[in-house]
N, C-alpha and C positions, 0 to 999 in steps of 0.2 A: 073251512076250505075252500078254496073252488072246485069246482070238479072240471077236468079236460077236456072229459071224453063228448065225443061227437060237437063239438065245433070247432070253427073256421079257425084258423091262425089269428083273420083279423082282430077274430073277437075276445080270442084268448088274451095278443098281448093288448086290447083293449079292457080287461079289466079291472073293476077297481083296487086301488095295490091294499085294501084292509082285507080283500078275499085270498090271499097269500097266506100261505097256514106260516104263525107265527108273528103276523102283524098286527091284524086287528083296529079297531076304530082309533082308539089313543094315538096307536104309534105313527097308523096310517096319517094322522092330522099333524104330527110334528113332522112327520117324513115331505107333506106338503110344503107346510110354511118353510122348512129349512133348507130343502135342497130340488124343491119342484117337484116331487115322482107324486104323479098323480094315478101311474097306473102301472101295470107290467111290464111292458115297454119301455114305460121313461125311468124303472130299474136297471131293467140290460140295458142300459143305454148310457148308467151311469158308470162309466169306466172307470178303474184304478187310473191312479196315477201314475203311480209302479208298484214293479213286483219285489221279494224281499226275498233271497234266496236264503231260505230256512236249514239250506243242510247246511251253511256252514254258520256258526256261533261266533263270536269276538271273547277273549273274556277281559276283564276287569280293565287288568294294568295296559292292555291297547290303547286305553280312552286318552286322547290329547287337547289339546284346547283347536287341534285340527280335525277333532272328529266332528261328522255331524250325526249323519243317523246310525245307529248300532243296534245287536240283535244279543242281548247273551242270556246264558242260563244258568241260573242256582236257584239255593234256596232261598227261601221266604223269611224276613225277623219278622219280630212281633209288631200289630199295627199300633200306631199312633194317632188320638185325634188331636190338634195342639190350634189353638189361637180362635176369636173369634169373628163371626159377622164376616167380612167381607173376606178376611187374614183365614179362616178357617177354611182347615188340609187335611188332609188324611195321610201321613208319612210310614213308610216303610222301608227296608235293605233290600237287596239279594248279594246274595257271596259267593262268591266261586271261588277254587284254587288259589287263584289270583289278587282277592281285593272285593269290596262291597263298596255299591253304589247305593244310592237314594232314588227313591220311587215315590213320587208326591202327585196328590189328585185336590183341585180344589171345586171339582165337580163330582157329582153321583157317589159322593164320599159314603148313604149309607148301603145303596149297590153294592160298592165293591168292602165294604166295611165284611158285610153279608155272606158274599160269593169268597172271597178271598181265605187261605188255609195257612195261617205260619211253620213254620218247618216245613213244607212241601215244598217238591220242584217247581220252576218255571222258566218260561221263557216269557222275556220281555223285549220290545222293539218300540224305540222313538227316536225323540232327537233331543242330544246332550245340552245342558244348558251345566254352566256354571253359578255357584252360588255361594259366597266368603271362599270363592278357591277351589269347593267340592263341587265333584259333577255329579249330575241330580239329571232322573228323566223324569219330566212333565207328564200326567195323563199319559201313560204307557200305552199300547196295546199290550198283553197279557195273558200268556195261557199255559194252564197245567202239564206236565207232560202228561198224564192222564187223557187228556184231552185231545191230544195228540192222536190224530188214523192215522194209520199205518199204509193205505192206501195214497194220503194229501200228497197233490203234489208240492214239490220244496219249494216252487217257485210260488209264495204268497200274494194274493192283492191287498195295494193300499189304498181306501177308499178315502174321500173326502168326505170329512165329520164336521159336524160343529159342538161346540162345548153343550148346547142346549140337547143335541140328541146322544150323548156322551150320556148327560146325568138319565136318561130316561132308560139308559142299559142299550143304544143302537150307534156305538161305537163302529168304526172301520170292523171288526171283526166278525159282529154284528152282522153288518151288513153284507160283509163277506157269504153268511153263513144265510142268510135270505138270497142271495143271487147263486146261489149256490143248490139251494132249494128252488127257485125258478126253473133253471136250468136245466133240472134232473127232471124233470117235469115236462121239456120241451121236446119237440123231433123236430128229425129233416124238415116232413111239410108243412110246422109250426112256421119254418124261416125261409120261403121260401126266396129262392134267384129272379133279380129284376134285371142284372146284368144279364144282356146276350150271350147267348153261350160261345160265340162266335170273338168275342170281346174277352170273356174270361177265358178261353183256351187261347187266344193270343199273349195277351200279359201275364196269363200265368197262375190267377186269382184262384186262394183254396174257396170252398163253399162259407156261404152266408154261416150255414151253421155251426160249421166246423169254425171259422173265423170268431161270432162271437162267444163260441165256448173255449178257444184259444187265446181271447184279449183276455177274460176273466181268470182262468185258472191253465196256466198252459203246463202240457207236459217238459215240453223243455225253451229252450231261449230262444230256439229255431222257431219253433212251433208258434211263438209269440211274436214277432219279427212279421211269419208270414201273412197272421191273421191281422196286424199291423196295419199291413199295407194296403190287405183288403179292404178293409174300413176306410184308410184315408182316402183311398183309388175312388171306394163309391160316394164319401161323403163331393170330392171333387168332380167327377162324373154325373154325378145328378145337377151339378150347382152348373157346368155348362152344358148340360140338354136343356135346364130351364129357362137359363138367358139367352141361350141360344134360340132356343122356338119363340121367346118370347121377338126377338129379336125379327126374326122370318116373319111372326103372322104382323109385327106392326107394318114391317115394311108392302107386307099385302094389304092391307088395309088402310094403308095413310095412302090420301092422296093431297098432291102437290103441284104446283103450277111445273112448265115444261119451259127452261130457258134452251131454245134447240139450238141455238148461233151463235156466235163471235162474231159480233161487229165491229162497225166502223173503231166506235168510243173507246173497247178493250182492245185494239190491235195499231189506232193512234194512238193513244196512250203506252202500250207496252214500246213499240217501233220509234217512236220518237221522244217520249218525257222520260219512263223510267230510269231514274238516276243513277241504277248500279245493274249490271246483271243479278237475275234471281238465282239463288242457290238451287243443288240439287234438290235440294228436301222441300225445300218450297215449290217449286215443278211439279214434284210428286203430288204434292197437296191440293195445288190446285190439277191435278188432270183427276184427282181422286174427287175433287169437288164437281168436276165437269161432269166427270160418270154419275153422279150422284143428282143432277139438277136436269139432266134429260130422260130421266126413267118415266117420268109424271105421278113418282112419290115422294111424298117430302123429305126434304135431307132433316137430319139430325146425328150432326157431328160435332163433337165435343176436339177440339185441334186445341194441342198442350204443343208448348215448347219456352225454351227456354227464355228467362228477360233478353232482351237485345235481336231475338233472331230471326224479327221479323214478319211474326203473325199480321202485325197491321198492315204491312203490303198486300201480303195474301186477300188481307180482308176488303182492301182498295179494289182489287183485283175481282175479285168476285161480285163489289156492288157493281161496277161497270158490266162484269158479266150480265147480271138480271135487268141494267138501262139499255142493254143493247137490242133487248129482248120483253122494252116495252115496262117493265116494270122498276116501284119505289123500294128503296131500301131503306129501314131504321138501324142505327147501332146505338145501342144502350150501354151506359160507363157507369161506376157508381158512384160518383162525385164531379161539381161539377168545374175540378182543375181542369179533370181527363176529359172532359164533354171537349172542354173548351179547346184543348191542346189537339183532339184527333181534326174538329173541325176549323182549327185555324192550319193546319196540317194538309187534309184533304184540299181545302180551299185551294192552297200556295199551289199544290199538285196538279191541281185540275183547271188551273186558269187559263182560259183559250180556249176549254171545253166545251162544247153546248152543252152543258151538267150542272145544277145550281145545288148546293149544299145549304142547308140551314140549321142552325144552332138553336135547341131549347131546353132550357134549363128554367127552375123554379125562380131567377133573374129575369128572366126578358119580362119585360113590360107588356101592360093588356093589351095597347096597340098593337105594337109589334107582334104579339102573338095572337093576336087576331089573325092582322095578315097572312102568318107564317099557317094558320091555321086553314085558312082560302086558299094558299097553293099548295097545300097537300089535297085538299079535296078535291081542287082542280086537275093537279098531277105537273102541275108547274114546276113542282119539287119535288129532286127524285131523290133526294139524299137527307134524311132528318140524323140529325148527330144529338143526339142530349144524356139526360138523366131519365129516375121514377121522372121525371112530368112525361115524358113521352108515353107511359103507360096509360094516364089520366083519360077520363073517359069522351072528354073533347079533341080529342087528335085522335081523328077520321082518313085514313087514310084512299086514295083512287084505287089505287090496284097494285097495295104491299104485295111483296115477292120474296120477299128477305130479310131476314134478322138476325142483327148481329149484337150478342153480347156480350161484353170484354169483362175479364173477371167474373166468373161463371159463382162464384162463392159469397158474391154479395147478393145475390138477386134467388128469393125463396121459389117454390114452385107455384102458388097463387099469381105472382109479376108475373111470372113467364107466358102465365097461360093466358094473361091477358090481352099479352100480343097475338095469339093466337084470334081473336073476337075483331081484331082491327083487318081481317082480310075473312071473304067467300070461300075460298080455298084457303087452306094453311100455309103459310109461307116456311119457304126453307128455313131453317135455324143455320147457326154460325155458332159454337159456343167458344170463347177463347181465353184459357186461363195459363198463367205464365207459371203456374206452382204444376212441377213436372210429378207426375201422376208414375212410382213403381210397376216395371212391368207386370207381374205375376197382382197388383191389386187391381190395374187396368183388366187382366183378364177377367179376374171374379165379382169384382163389383161394379163394373164399366164394359163388361163385356154386350150386354145386349144394344150396347150405341157403336152409331164408326165411328172412331177414333182416330184422328191424324196426329203426327207425332213428327215437327220441323226442329231435327237434332243436331241441326249447324250451323254455325253461327255466320253472319254475311264476313266478305274477304276484309281484309282492313283492321279489323274488330283488334282491340289487343287485350288480350285478357287482362281484368282488376290482379292487380298485387297482394296478395291477401297479409297478411302478418299479425304474428301474435304480440302483445309490451304488456308486463308488469305493470298496475299501478305507480311503482315507484320508478315507471319512465315515463311518467306525465310531463314536467316539463321537455323533454324532446321532442316530443307527438304534441304539445302544443307550436314548440318552434317549428315543427317540418310544417303544421299548418299556415302558419304565417307566412312560411318562404313559397307554400304553394298560394295564398291569396298574392303575393307579391308578384308572382307572374302572371295573374289577373283570373286566378282559376275561385270557385268558392267551396265550399265545405260541410257537410251532414254531421252534425254530434245528435249519436240518440241515447235515450235513456229506456233502459226496461219499464214496463207494466208490471210490477208486482200483484197480482191480481187479489189480491188476501186484501189488502189495503189500499182506497183509491188519494184517501188522505196521505198516506205514505209516497205513495209515488208524485202524487203535486210536490210535498215538500223536495225530495228527492230532487224533482225537477227542478225546483226554483233555486236548492242550495248549487246543483249545478249549473245553473242559468249566473247566478251570481259569482261564480269561482272564476267561472268564463269571461265575467266584464271585466274584472280584474286581469286577467292575461291579455284580454282586445279590449282593451278601453277605446268611447270615441272620444273623438269623431274621425280617427286613425278607423276603425272596424267600425260594419253596425251587425247588427245579429236580430233575424227572426227567430220569434218562437211561435210555435206549435203544437196544442195539446188536446186533450176530451173535455175539460172541461171547458173551454171555450166556445163562446158560440159560432155558432156558420160563420156569418160574415165576417168575424173578426179571424175566424183561423182562415176563410179566404185571404182578407186582405194580406196578411201574411205571409200566405205561400205567393202571393203574389208580386210581392215586394222585393222575393226570393227570387223566382221566374227571369223577375225582371233586371235582375243584377244592386235591385237597389242595399239590398245587403249580399253582405259575404260569406254568413253561416247560419244555417238552418240549425236551432236547439229543438229537437223534436221527440214526442213519446213515437211508439211505432206506427203511428195514425197517416204515416208516408209511406209506409208498406207497398201499397196499389197506390201504382200513378205516375206521377209527376216524370218528363222525361228533359233533363235541362243535363244539357252534351258541356258546360262550364263548370260544373262540380266536377270536381275530380279524386276529391276525397270522402271518405266514409268513414268517421270515428262509431264504436259500438261502444258505451260505457258498461263495463256488467257483463260483458259477453256473456261467463260462465252462464248469465241467466236465461238466456236465448234459446229455443231449440235451433235446432240444423236450419230443418224450412225457412225459418224467420229471417235465421242470418243472411242466408243466398236471396233471400228475396230482398233484405235491404240490402244487400251489396249489388244488387243489381241497381241500384238507381245511380248507381255514378260509374263510365265505362262505357258512355254513350255517345263521345266525342272522340277525336283521331287523339288527343293528347291521353298520355299515363293515365291509370288513375289506380288509388290505391284505396284497398278497406282494411284501416286496423282495430282487432280487436283488443281491447284493454280488459284487463280481467286482474282481479283481486289476486294476493303476492300466492296463493297455494288454493288453486280450482280443484275442484273434485276429482276422480277418475274419470267418472263419464261424461264431463264439460271438458276433458283436458283434450278429450277423444274427440265432441263435436269439433272444437278448436284445432287442433290438428287436420281434422280432413276436410275444412273450411281453409285450411293453410295449403292443405295438398290440391287441393282440385276446385276448379268451376263449372268442373260436370254437375247441372242441373238433376239428371236423372238419376247420376252416380252418389250424389248426396241424397233423394230421395226413397234412394234403395237405404242407404247406409241408414240413414231417419228413420225407415222402419224395423231396420232391425233391434235399433235402441229403442224403439217406441212401441214397437208392436203393432199391426195394420189397424186395429183399432182406433187407433189416438188418427190417422192419416185420414184427409177430403173428408170425414163426416161419418165413417162406415158404422161407426160403434153405436151409432141412434138408428143403423139401416138392418140392423138382427141380417143383413144379406150372409155375411161374415162368420155366424152361429155357427164354424166348425167344432164339433165335438173332439175333432183328433188332430184334422190337418191342420196345417201351418204354414201360412204361403212362404212364408223367409224361409222356415226349411227345409219345404216340402215342394222345393219348383221343380226337380222331374218328376215326382208323380202327377204337379199338375201339366205339367206339357206333357206328357201321356193321358189324361184323361182327358185333357182339350181337345188331343188330334182325334182319339175314339169317338169322342161326341162330336168331332166337328163329320168325318167320315159317316157318322152313322146318319147325321140329320141330311147332308147330299143326298143319301141313297133314300132316305124315310119322312122326311120334310115331320109327317103328321103323325111318325110313331106308329104304322097300320099294318105294319107287315105282321104276319102273326111271330114269329122269333118278337118281334118286339112289346106285345100282348105286356107281359109282367111289367115293363119296363115302366110303358100306359100309365098301366092303372097304379101305378109307385107315385108317378108326377100326377096322375086325379086325387092320390091320399093327401100328395104334398101342396094342395093348389093353395095356400095357405102362403107361401112363402114366396109372393112373388116380389122382385126386386124394386128399388125403391128410384132407383139413380133414370128413371127414362126423363128426358130432358121436356118434351111434349107432356 
């Protein structure tokens, strides 16, 4: 056992786990491998996932098929070892006045056989299962009545464990003993406070020492909930301080060009050309961009808005602001089709204004490409729109002041970094995404970015009508598509991608395509097909045929999720809609409803979709609000799957849950904001503990910085 005398708190908690009494080298090795426990601190921060009230035991007769976890007390029957190889198991019974239940162990058999004493009284806790109609507890936590200490808390912690750990005598109960052993050696000074006293008092936080004692071994349920609140607040508060400091630092250090005037290009377009009145949300975002670009610091703004909310118009007005101040702009889109569309729309809207728009994609021939590169270098092209081709080394600007990236999740950090090198002073950056980010996720994972939200749709836009139809309704759905095509409209029919099998995807798509040809025979109808196996040129050609109206139906896998705006397409049919995620369904629905005509999204499902799939479909039929859908998606899937945050490590909260703990997050964000307003560098004496904690956690730097 390690001596804890004359050592600082940091040193004690940094002690290797083998030095804790009862661990040793062998157990330490398996704790490291199975639970990532290297030090005393790691063990202290391995929190129980529930507590069992051991003051209340159930009787065996209360067990039913609805029973999940249960605590039982009774006399242990004789021990039997049955089966061989993987089926080898230790079996016994626990008997009380109302009945008998079977207890089974497949791991750690010899240890259990050596330590269990038939005929003695035991308490067993675990998850009830049924085998051949009989209730049984597999790998229960078990303790003899003579092991139960009179002074122990009735709320006993249940820790995560693994079969390997249990086989080495390190089940949940043994981990509880080790944790109890560690806590008994710690003193208040070993767990110093780092949340400033003013914030602790205002939010009525219990001390760290008390919180860590009570999160493991609470005296009462109330003590546990106070400890839980304290530790969740602490995690979220540190996140908000950390990301807030990075944001301040970046703003201080980054230099950007200055757009100090709104000139004739912007004013002329705004007054005479703009085809509609901007929404309040668009005006607000433009004001935020104006403020950013006038400071002399580089703008790094994430612009999120639902499909069709008018992000592109904000982008165009920002480009005109740059041009009025003598700077060039580039807009990078993920596909050729989308780049072509932006270039064509911009050229049309800017016709008659003294500004030049050029398109640069992989398809541009070398003579035309050379001319564009010359014009960029001498400054006669003010706006360059393109795909990844824009990032190539030969593309040199005379004075690039603004880079706009459309659909941010298609671009990697390295690709974005190549844009910065195209100007002596880093250009301002506006990243546009049509995937709404739930507010709580934006506050934690993207807090060090400036982000703007367009949460209004332009006036006159009709919401897409969404309905669910079962497989047996298919003939009616096909008749509806025919009726829409008769009116001169077009339709998308989308098939799911099944990640496990590309071959199966392809077969599904081809089968679906053949079935559709029977419903929609040539020459009355023409169908374009787009899928991931096609060569880029074939895919682009098939897309172009649909864009130009040569084909009335587009059959595709989800490759059309990002991109094309075809105002004439009014029907979106999603096949096997139960196989799609919520945000994916919402993105697909956004491909229709771009014109003045009423549009429809038809979710075709199997006749018996599961409960979660039914919930996704219900939400889609109920609302077209992308932010509400994003929140619901996060509730269903958890924040780790949204927006690539699982890889980030940024949301590795041990206790806090940004879906369930929104109120605590709001309090932590408010406290961190007020603290950094007064003391951005954490220099005040009362904030020294927090500063040291931030230094200690230096490795946890967020990943989502745009530049």
